[in-house]
PDB file of N, CA, C and O in Angstrom, chain B, residues numbered from 101:
ATOM      1  N   MET B 101       0.852  -1.170   0.000  1.00  0.00           N
ATOM      2  CA  MET B 101       0.000   0.000   0.000  1.00  0.00           C
ATOM      3  C   MET B 101       0.900   1.236   0.000  1.00  0.00           C
ATOM      4  O   MET B 101       2.053   1.202   0.432  1.00  0.00           O
ATOM      5  N   LYS B 102       0.321   2.328  -0.504  1.00  0.00           N
ATOM      6  CA  LYS B 102       1.099   3.558  -0.556  1.00  0.00           C
ATOM      7  C   LYS B 102       0.165   4.758  -0.400  1.00  0.00           C
ATOM      8  O   LYS B 102      -1.057   4.637  -0.483  1.00  0.00           O
ATOM      9  N   VAL B 103       0.770   5.900  -0.174  1.00  0.00           N
ATOM     10  CA  VAL B 103       0.013   7.143  -0.052  1.00  0.00           C
ATOM     11  C   VAL B 103      -0.846   7.323  -1.301  1.00  0.00           C
ATOM     12  O   VAL B 103      -0.366   7.151  -2.422  1.00  0.00           O
ATOM     13  N   GLY B 104      -2.102   7.665  -1.107  1.00  0.00           N
ATOM     14  CA  GLY B 104      -3.034   7.877  -2.199  1.00  0.00           C
ATOM     15  C   GLY B 104      -3.923   6.689  -2.504  1.00  0.00           C
ATOM     16  O   GLY B 104      -4.905   6.828  -3.233  1.00  0.00           O
ATOM     17  N   ASP B 105      -3.600   5.512  -1.959  1.00  0.00           N
ATOM     18  CA  ASP B 105      -4.427   4.327  -2.203  1.00  0.00           C
ATOM     19  C   ASP B 105      -5.752   4.421  -1.451  1.00  0.00           C
ATOM     20  O   ASP B 105      -5.809   4.885  -0.312  1.00  0.00           O
ATOM     21  N   LEU B 106      -6.818   3.968  -2.117  1.00  0.00           N
ATOM     22  CA  LEU B 106      -8.115   3.780  -1.458  1.00  0.00           C
ATOM     23  C   LEU B 106      -8.130   2.363  -0.899  1.00  0.00           C
ATOM     24  O   LEU B 106      -7.753   1.416  -1.588  1.00  0.00           O
ATOM     25  N   VAL B 107      -8.564   2.220   0.343  1.00  0.00           N
ATOM     26  CA  VAL B 107      -8.544   0.921   1.006  1.00  0.00           C
ATOM     27  C   VAL B 107      -9.858   0.642   1.718  1.00  0.00           C
ATOM     28  O   VAL B 107     -10.681   1.531   1.934  1.00  0.00           O
ATOM     29  N   ARG B 108     -10.021  -0.620   2.072  1.00  0.00           N
ATOM     30  CA  ARG B 108     -11.142  -1.066   2.911  1.00  0.00           C
ATOM     31  C   ARG B 108     -10.634  -2.242   3.734  1.00  0.00           C
ATOM     32  O   ARG B 108      -9.583  -2.816   3.449  1.00  0.00           O
ATOM     33  N   TYR B 109     -11.396  -2.584   4.750  1.00  0.00           N
ATOM     34  CA  TYR B 109     -11.053  -3.767   5.538  1.00  0.00           C
ATOM     35  C   TYR B 109     -11.439  -5.013   4.754  1.00  0.00           C
ATOM     36  O   TYR B 109     -12.434  -5.016   4.029  1.00  0.00           O
ATOM     37  N   THR B 110     -10.647  -6.072   4.902  1.00  0.00           N
ATOM     38  CA  THR B 110     -10.918  -7.326   4.205  1.00  0.00           C
ATOM     39  C   THR B 110     -12.138  -8.023   4.806  1.00  0.00           C
ATOM     40  O   THR B 110     -12.530  -7.751   5.940  1.00  0.00           O
ATOM     41  N   LYS B 111     -12.726  -8.922   4.027  1.00  0.00           N
ATOM     42  CA  LYS B 111     -13.848  -9.718   4.534  1.00  0.00           C
ATOM     43  C   LYS B 111     -13.399 -10.595   5.701  1.00  0.00           C
ATOM     44  O   LYS B 111     -14.163 -10.830   6.636  1.00  0.00           O
ATOM     45  N   ALA B 112     -12.157 -11.077   5.643  1.00  0.00           N
ATOM     46  CA  ALA B 112     -11.633 -11.886   6.754  1.00  0.00           C
ATOM     47  C   ALA B 112     -11.615 -11.065   8.040  1.00  0.00           C
ATOM     48  O   ALA B 112     -11.878 -11.600   9.117  1.00  0.00           O
ATOM     49  N   HIS B 113     -11.309  -9.773   7.941  1.00  0.00           N
ATOM     50  CA  HIS B 113     -11.275  -8.905   9.124  1.00  0.00           C
ATOM     51  C   HIS B 113     -12.691  -8.599   9.614  1.00  0.00           C
ATOM     52  O   HIS B 113     -12.984  -8.736  10.802  1.00  0.00           O
ATOM     53  N   THR B 114     -13.553  -8.192   8.710  1.00  0.00           N
ATOM     54  CA  THR B 114     -14.896  -7.752   9.122  1.00  0.00           C
ATOM     55  C   THR B 114     -15.830  -8.900   9.488  1.00  0.00           C
ATOM     56  O   THR B 114     -16.879  -8.673  10.091  1.00  0.00           O
ATOM     57  N   SER B 115     -15.465 -10.124   9.134  1.00  0.00           N
ATOM     58  CA  SER B 115     -16.316 -11.262   9.497  1.00  0.00           C
ATOM     59  C   SER B 115     -16.005 -11.800  10.892  1.00  0.00           C
ATOM     60  O   SER B 115     -16.719 -12.665  11.399  1.00  0.00           O
ATOM     61  N   ARG B 116     -14.938 -11.289  11.514  1.00  0.00           N
ATOM     62  CA  ARG B 116     -14.627 -11.695  12.889  1.00  0.00           C
ATOM     63  C   ARG B 116     -15.648 -11.083  13.841  1.00  0.00           C
ATOM     64  O   ARG B 116     -16.136  -9.979  13.597  1.00  0.00           O
ATOM     65  N   PRO B 117     -15.970 -11.779  14.911  1.00  0.00           N
ATOM     66  CA  PRO B 117     -16.951 -11.253  15.874  1.00  0.00           C
ATOM     67  C   PRO B 117     -16.560  -9.862  16.376  1.00  0.00           C
ATOM     68  O   PRO B 117     -15.439  -9.634  16.830  1.00  0.00           O
ATOM     69  N   GLY B 118     -17.517  -8.944  16.279  1.00  0.00           N
ATOM     70  CA  GLY B 118     -17.314  -7.590  16.775  1.00  0.00           C
ATOM     71  C   GLY B 118     -16.687  -6.617  15.788  1.00  0.00           C
ATOM     72  O   GLY B 118     -16.489  -5.450  16.123  1.00  0.00           O
ATOM     73  N   PHE B 119     -16.370  -7.067  14.585  1.00  0.00           N
ATOM     74  CA  PHE B 119     -15.732  -6.192  13.600  1.00  0.00           C
ATOM     75  C   PHE B 119     -16.623  -5.906  12.389  1.00  0.00           C
ATOM     76  O   PHE B 119     -16.173  -5.281  11.429  1.00  0.00           O
ATOM     77  N   ASP B 120     -17.857  -6.346  12.424  1.00  0.00           N
ATOM     78  CA  ASP B 120     -18.756  -6.135  11.287  1.00  0.00           C
ATOM     79  C   ASP B 120     -19.096  -4.660  11.082  1.00  0.00           C
ATOM     80  O   ASP B 120     -19.487  -4.274   9.981  1.00  0.00           O
ATOM     81  N   TYR B 121     -18.956  -3.827  12.115  1.00  0.00           N
ATOM     82  CA  TYR B 121     -19.298  -2.408  12.011  1.00  0.00           C
ATOM     83  C   TYR B 121     -18.440  -1.666  10.980  1.00  0.00           C
ATOM     84  O   TYR B 121     -18.862  -0.632  10.462  1.00  0.00           O
ATOM     85  N   CYS B 122     -17.244  -2.179  10.677  1.00  0.00           N
ATOM     86  CA  CYS B 122     -16.354  -1.469   9.754  1.00  0.00           C
ATOM     87  C   CYS B 122     -16.369  -2.060   8.342  1.00  0.00           C
ATOM     88  O   CYS B 122     -15.499  -1.740   7.532  1.00  0.00           O
ATOM     89  N   ALA B 123     -17.341  -2.914   8.041  1.00  0.00           N
ATOM     90  CA  ALA B 123     -17.404  -3.589   6.738  1.00  0.00           C
ATOM     91  C   ALA B 123     -17.610  -2.624   5.574  1.00  0.00           C
ATOM     92  O   ALA B 123     -17.183  -2.916   4.457  1.00  0.00           O
ATOM     93  N   THR B 124     -18.245  -1.496   5.807  1.00  0.00           N
ATOM     94  CA  THR B 124     -18.530  -0.555   4.712  1.00  0.00           C
ATOM     95  C   THR B 124     -17.601   0.657   4.700  1.00  0.00           C
ATOM     96  O   THR B 124     -17.799   1.575   3.903  1.00  0.00           O
ATOM     97  N   TRP B 125     -16.614   0.674   5.552  1.00  0.00           N
ATOM     98  CA  TRP B 125     -15.705   1.818   5.605  1.00  0.00           C
ATOM     99  C   TRP B 125     -14.821   1.873   4.357  1.00  0.00           C
ATOM    100  O   TRP B 125     -14.427   0.839   3.817  1.00  0.00           O
ATOM    101  N   THR B 126     -14.520   3.083   3.912  1.00  0.00           N
ATOM    102  CA  THR B 126     -13.581   3.321   2.824  1.00  0.00           C
ATOM    103  C   THR B 126     -12.548   4.316   3.327  1.00  0.00           C
ATOM    104  O   THR B 126     -12.891   5.315   3.959  1.00  0.00           O
ATOM    105  N   GLY B 127     -11.274   4.035   3.043  1.00  0.00           N
ATOM    106  CA  GLY B 127     -10.218   4.901   3.553  1.00  0.00           C
ATOM    107  C   GLY B 127      -9.264   5.373   2.470  1.00  0.00           C
ATOM    108  O   GLY B 127      -9.138   4.750   1.416  1.00  0.00           O
ATOM    109  N   LEU B 128      -8.594   6.487   2.750  1.00  0.00           N
ATOM    110  CA  LEU B 128      -7.575   7.047   1.872  1.00  0.00           C
ATOM    111  C   LEU B 128      -6.289   7.166   2.684  1.00  0.00           C
ATOM    112  O   LEU B 128      -6.263   7.820   3.727  1.00  0.00           O
ATOM    113  N   ILE B 129      -5.220   6.529   2.200  1.00  0.00           N
ATOM    114  CA  ILE B 129      -3.941   6.556   2.919  1.00  0.00           C
ATOM    115  C   ILE B 129      -3.218   7.866   2.641  1.00  0.00           C
ATOM    116  O   ILE B 129      -3.116   8.296   1.492  1.00  0.00           O
ATOM    117  N   PHE B 130      -2.712   8.502   3.710  1.00  0.00           N
ATOM    118  CA  PHE B 130      -1.895   9.697   3.563  1.00  0.00           C
ATOM    119  C   PHE B 130      -0.839   9.721   4.655  1.00  0.00           C
ATOM    120  O   PHE B 130      -0.893   8.934   5.600  1.00  0.00           O
ATOM    121  N   GLN B 131       0.118  10.623   4.522  1.00  0.00           N
ATOM    122  CA  GLN B 131       1.158  10.788   5.534  1.00  0.00           C
ATOM    123  C   GLN B 131       1.159  12.221   6.015  1.00  0.00           C
ATOM    124  O   GLN B 131       1.103  13.158   5.218  1.00  0.00           O
ATOM    125  N   ASP B 132       1.224  12.385   7.322  1.00  0.00           N
ATOM    126  CA  ASP B 132       1.380  13.696   7.926  1.00  0.00           C
ATOM    127  C   ASP B 132       2.877  13.998   7.947  1.00  0.00           C
ATOM    128  O   ASP B 132       3.647  13.183   8.455  1.00  0.00           O
ATOM    129  N   PRO B 133       3.314  15.129   7.416  1.00  0.00           N
ATOM    130  CA  PRO B 133       4.747  15.422   7.369  1.00  0.00           C
ATOM    131  C   PRO B 133       5.395  15.524   8.753  1.00  0.00           C
ATOM    132  O   PRO B 133       6.620  15.495   8.863  1.00  0.00           O
ATOM    133  N   HIS B 134       4.595  15.640   9.792  1.00  0.00           N
ATOM    134  CA  HIS B 134       5.127  15.728  11.151  1.00  0.00           C
ATOM    135  C   HIS B 134       5.299  14.370  11.818  1.00  0.00           C
ATOM    136  O   HIS B 134       5.896  14.276  12.890  1.00  0.00           O
ATOM    137  N   ASP B 135       4.780  13.319  11.191  1.00  0.00           N
ATOM    138  CA  ASP B 135       4.897  11.969  11.746  1.00  0.00           C
ATOM    139  C   ASP B 135       6.273  11.367  11.457  1.00  0.00           C
ATOM    140  O   ASP B 135       6.977  11.800  10.544  1.00  0.00           O
ATOM    141  N   LEU B 136       6.632  10.381  12.237  1.00  0.00           N
ATOM    142  CA  LEU B 136       7.870   9.650  12.000  1.00  0.00           C
ATOM    143  C   LEU B 136       7.740   8.802  10.741  1.00  0.00           C
ATOM    144  O   LEU B 136       6.625   8.458  10.350  1.00  0.00           O
ATOM    145  N   PRO B 137       8.856   8.457  10.094  1.00  0.00           N
ATOM    146  CA  PRO B 137       8.785   7.567   8.929  1.00  0.00           C
ATOM    147  C   PRO B 137       8.118   6.236   9.312  1.00  0.00           C
ATOM    148  O   PRO B 137       8.307   5.730  10.418  1.00  0.00           O
ATOM    149  N   GLY B 138       7.348   5.691   8.393  1.00  0.00           N
ATOM    150  CA  GLY B 138       6.682   4.425   8.653  1.00  0.00           C
ATOM    151  C   GLY B 138       5.337   4.560   9.335  1.00  0.00           C
ATOM    152  O   GLY B 138       4.653   3.562   9.564  1.00  0.00           O
ATOM    153  N   ILE B 139       4.946   5.793   9.664  1.00  0.00           N
ATOM    154  CA  ILE B 139       3.628   6.047  10.255  1.00  0.00           C
ATOM    155  C   ILE B 139       2.748   6.657   9.176  1.00  0.00           C
ATOM    156  O   ILE B 139       3.112   7.653   8.551  1.00  0.00           O
ATOM    157  N   TYR B 140       1.612   6.064   8.968  1.00  0.00           N
ATOM    158  CA  TYR B 140       0.663   6.555   7.971  1.00  0.00           C
ATOM    159  C   TYR B 140      -0.653   6.877   8.656  1.00  0.00           C
ATOM    160  O   TYR B 140      -0.915   6.431   9.773  1.00  0.00           O
ATOM    161  N   ARG B 141      -1.451   7.635   7.989  1.00  0.00           N
ATOM    162  CA  ARG B 141      -2.793   7.955   8.464  1.00  0.00           C
ATOM    163  C   ARG B 141      -3.787   7.474   7.416  1.00  0.00           C
ATOM    164  O   ARG B 141      -3.489   7.456   6.222  1.00  0.00           O
ATOM    165  N   ILE B 142      -4.953   7.091   7.872  1.00  0.00           N
ATOM    166  CA  ILE B 142      -6.020   6.718   6.960  1.00  0.00           C
ATOM    167  C   ILE B 142      -7.235   7.575   7.291  1.00  0.00           C
ATOM    168  O   ILE B 142      -7.742   7.564   8.413  1.00  0.00           O
ATOM    169  N   TYR B 143      -7.690   8.319   6.280  1.00  0.00           N
ATOM    170  CA  TYR B 143      -8.912   9.103   6.410  1.00  0.00           C
ATOM    171  C   TYR B 143     -10.061   8.168   6.059  1.00  0.00           C
ATOM    172  O   TYR B 143     -10.242   7.792   4.901  1.00  0.00           O
ATOM    173  N   TRP B 144     -10.833   7.800   7.076  1.00  0.00           N
ATOM    174  CA  TRP B 144     -11.930   6.845   6.905  1.00  0.00           C
ATOM    175  C   TRP B 144     -13.254   7.563   6.723  1.00  0.00           C
ATOM    176  O   TRP B 144     -13.556   8.514   7.444  1.00  0.00           O
ATOM    177  N   THR B 145     -14.051   7.105   5.750  1.00  0.00           N
ATOM    178  CA  THR B 145     -15.447   7.508   5.655  1.00  0.00           C
ATOM    179  C   THR B 145     -16.272   6.306   6.095  1.00  0.00           C
ATOM    180  O   THR B 145     -16.034   5.179   5.660  1.00  0.00           O
ATOM    181  N   THR B 146     -17.232   6.560   6.955  1.00  0.00           N
ATOM    182  CA  THR B 146     -18.035   5.490   7.543  1.00  0.00           C
ATOM    183  C   THR B 146     -19.511   5.828   7.416  1.00  0.00           C
ATOM    184  O   THR B 146     -19.874   6.915   6.966  1.00  0.00           O
ATOM    185  N   GLN B 147     -20.347   4.901   7.811  1.00  0.00           N
ATOM    186  CA  GLN B 147     -21.789   5.144   7.786  1.00  0.00           C
ATOM    187  C   GLN B 147     -22.205   6.215   8.796  1.00  0.00           C
ATOM    188  O   GLN B 147     -23.332   6.705   8.743  1.00  0.00           O
ATOM    189  N   HIS B 148     -21.313   6.580   9.710  1.00  0.00           N
ATOM    190  CA  HIS B 148     -21.625   7.571  10.750  1.00  0.00           C
ATOM    191  C   HIS B 148     -20.838   8.861  10.599  1.00  0.00           C
ATOM    192  O   HIS B 148     -20.920   9.732  11.466  1.00  0.00           O
ATOM    193  N   GLY B 149     -20.075   9.006   9.517  1.00  0.00           N
ATOM    194  CA  GLY B 149     -19.270  10.211   9.332  1.00  0.00           C
ATOM    195  C   GLY B 149     -17.869   9.842   8.886  1.00  0.00           C
ATOM    196  O   GLY B 149     -17.679   8.950   8.060  1.00  0.00           O
ATOM    197  N   SER B 150     -16.888  10.541   9.445  1.00  0.00           N
ATOM    198  CA  SER B 150     -15.501  10.274   9.055  1.00  0.00           C
ATOM    199  C   SER B 150     -14.580  10.453  10.250  1.00  0.00           C
ATOM    200  O   SER B 150     -14.942  11.092  11.238  1.00  0.00           O
ATOM    201  N   HIS B 151     -13.392   9.887  10.150  1.00  0.00           N
ATOM    202  CA  HIS B 151     -12.362  10.067  11.173  1.00  0.00           C
ATOM    203  C   HIS B 151     -11.013   9.661  10.588  1.00  0.00           C
ATOM    204  O   HIS B 151     -10.945   9.052   9.520  1.00  0.00           O
ATOM    205  N   VAL B 152      -9.945  10.005  11.299  1.00  0.00           N
ATOM    206  CA  VAL B 152      -8.595   9.672  10.862  1.00  0.00           C
ATOM    207  C   VAL B 152      -7.997   8.681  11.857  1.00  0.00           C
ATOM    208  O   VAL B 152      -8.042   8.887  13.069  1.00  0.00           O
ATOM    209  N   GLY B 153      -7.435   7.603  11.313  1.00  0.00           N
ATOM    210  CA  GLY B 153      -6.772   6.606  12.138  1.00  0.00           C
ATOM    211  C   GLY B 153      -5.300   6.525  11.785  1.00  0.00           C
ATOM    212  O   GLY B 153      -4.887   6.918  10.693  1.00  0.00           O
ATOM    213  N   GLU B 154      -4.517   6.016  12.714  1.00  0.00           N
ATOM    214  CA  GLU B 154      -3.077   5.859  12.499  1.00  0.00           C
ATOM    215  C   GLU B 154      -2.773   4.415  12.121  1.00  0.00           C
ATOM    216  O   GLU B 154      -3.424   3.492  12.611  1.00  0.00           O
ATOM    217  N   TRP B 155      -1.797   4.222  11.263  1.00  0.00           N
ATOM    218  CA  TRP B 155      -1.395   2.893  10.827  1.00  0.00           C
ATOM    219  C   TRP B 155       0.114   2.834  10.773  1.00  0.00           C
ATOM    220  O   TRP B 155       0.759   3.751  10.264  1.00  0.00           O
ATOM    221  N   ARG B 156       0.679   1.768  11.291  1.00  0.00           N
ATOM    222  CA  ARG B 156       2.138   1.588  11.266  1.00  0.00           C
ATOM    223  C   ARG B 156       2.519   0.622  10.150  1.00  0.00           C
ATOM    224  O   ARG B 156       1.961  -0.469  10.032  1.00  0.00           O
ATOM    225  N   GLU B 157       3.482   1.047   9.333  1.00  0.00           N
ATOM    226  CA  GLU B 157       3.941   0.202   8.237  1.00  0.00           C
ATOM    227  C   GLU B 157       4.404  -1.153   8.748  1.00  0.00           C
ATOM    228  O   GLU B 157       4.272  -2.159   8.050  1.00  0.00           O
ATOM    229  N   SER B 158       4.946  -1.186   9.962  1.00  0.00           N
ATOM    230  CA  SER B 158       5.435  -2.436  10.538  1.00  0.00           C
ATOM    231  C   SER B 158       4.300  -3.436  10.795  1.00  0.00           C
ATOM    232  O   SER B 158       4.555  -4.629  10.961  1.00  0.00           O
ATOM    233  N   ASP B 159       3.061  -2.961  10.827  1.00  0.00           N
ATOM    234  CA  ASP B 159       1.907  -3.856  10.992  1.00  0.00           C
ATOM    235  C   ASP B 159       1.599  -4.622   9.709  1.00  0.00           C
ATOM    236  O   ASP B 159       0.777  -5.539   9.711  1.00  0.00           O
ATOM    237  N   GLY B 160       2.256  -4.248   8.618  1.00  0.00           N
ATOM    238  CA  GLY B 160       2.124  -4.986   7.370  1.00  0.00           C
ATOM    239  C   GLY B 160       0.786  -4.840   6.652  1.00  0.00           C
ATOM    240  O   GLY B 160       0.462  -5.666   5.798  1.00  0.00           O
ATOM    241  N   TRP B 161       0.017  -3.836   6.967  1.00  0.00           N
ATOM    242  CA  TRP B 161      -1.274  -3.594   6.318  1.00  0.00           C
ATOM    243  C   TRP B 161      -2.233  -4.771   6.495  1.00  0.00           C
ATOM    244  O   TRP B 161      -3.158  -4.944   5.701  1.00  0.00           O
ATOM    245  N   ARG B 162      -2.014  -5.579   7.532  1.00  0.00           N
ATOM    246  CA  ARG B 162      -2.907  -6.715   7.800  1.00  0.00           C
ATOM    247  C   ARG B 162      -4.346  -6.226   7.975  1.00  0.00           C
ATOM    248  O   ARG B 162      -4.604  -5.229   8.648  1.00  0.00           O
ATOM    249  N   GLY B 163      -5.267  -6.950   7.355  1.00  0.00           N
ATOM    250  CA  GLY B 163      -6.684  -6.619   7.495  1.00  0.00           C
ATOM    251  C   GLY B 163      -7.182  -5.593   6.502  1.00  0.00           C
ATOM    252  O   GLY B 163      -8.375  -5.290   6.475  1.00  0.00           O
ATOM    253  N   LEU B 164      -6.284  -5.046   5.678  1.00  0.00           N
ATOM    254  CA  LEU B 164      -6.694  -4.050   4.675  1.00  0.00           C
ATOM    255  C   LEU B 164      -6.456  -4.583   3.278  1.00  0.00           C
ATOM    256  O   LEU B 164      -5.578  -5.413   3.043  1.00  0.00           O
ATOM    257  N   GLU B 165      -7.261  -4.083   2.359  1.00  0.00           N
ATOM    258  CA  GLU B 165      -7.033  -4.386   0.943  1.00  0.00           C
ATOM    259  C   GLU B 165      -7.238  -3.107   0.136  1.00  0.00           C
ATOM    260  O   GLU B 165      -8.037  -2.241   0.492  1.00  0.00           O
ATOM    261  N   LYS B 166      -6.496  -3.022  -0.949  1.00  0.00           N
ATOM    262  CA  LYS B 166      -6.612  -1.883  -1.848  1.00  0.00           C
ATOM    263  C   LYS B 166      -7.868  -2.026  -2.685  1.00  0.00           C
ATOM    264  O   LYS B 166      -8.189  -3.118  -3.155  1.00  0.00           O
ATOM    265  N   ILE B 167      -8.583  -0.913  -2.872  1.00  0.00           N
ATOM    266  CA  ILE B 167      -9.751  -0.888  -3.733  1.00  0.00           C
ATOM    267  C   ILE B 167      -9.258  -0.596  -5.143  1.00  0.00           C
ATOM    268  O   ILE B 167      -8.582   0.407  -5.371  1.00  0.00           O
ATOM    269  N   LYS B 168      -9.587  -1.451  -6.072  1.00  0.00           N
ATOM    270  CA  LYS B 168      -9.073  -1.308  -7.450  1.00  0.00           C
ATOM    271  C   LYS B 168      -9.836  -0.298  -8.236  1.00  0.00           C
ATOM    272  O   LYS B 168      -9.529  -0.064  -9.405  1.00  0.00           O
TER     273      LYS B 168
END
């Protein structure tokens, strides 16, 4: 994944108990210039609005997939 990619949570992630709420979320990966290298932000749009979450490259993007 890279800055500018549109992403969503995988079906494997959202089918786990308690994670179905994020099945329809869509995110845009970006980097804040004030963050350390390897730290990314995802601007999420959800059924209830939007928010920004932090993501560490070391987490390997587990649970996310790129929207083609």
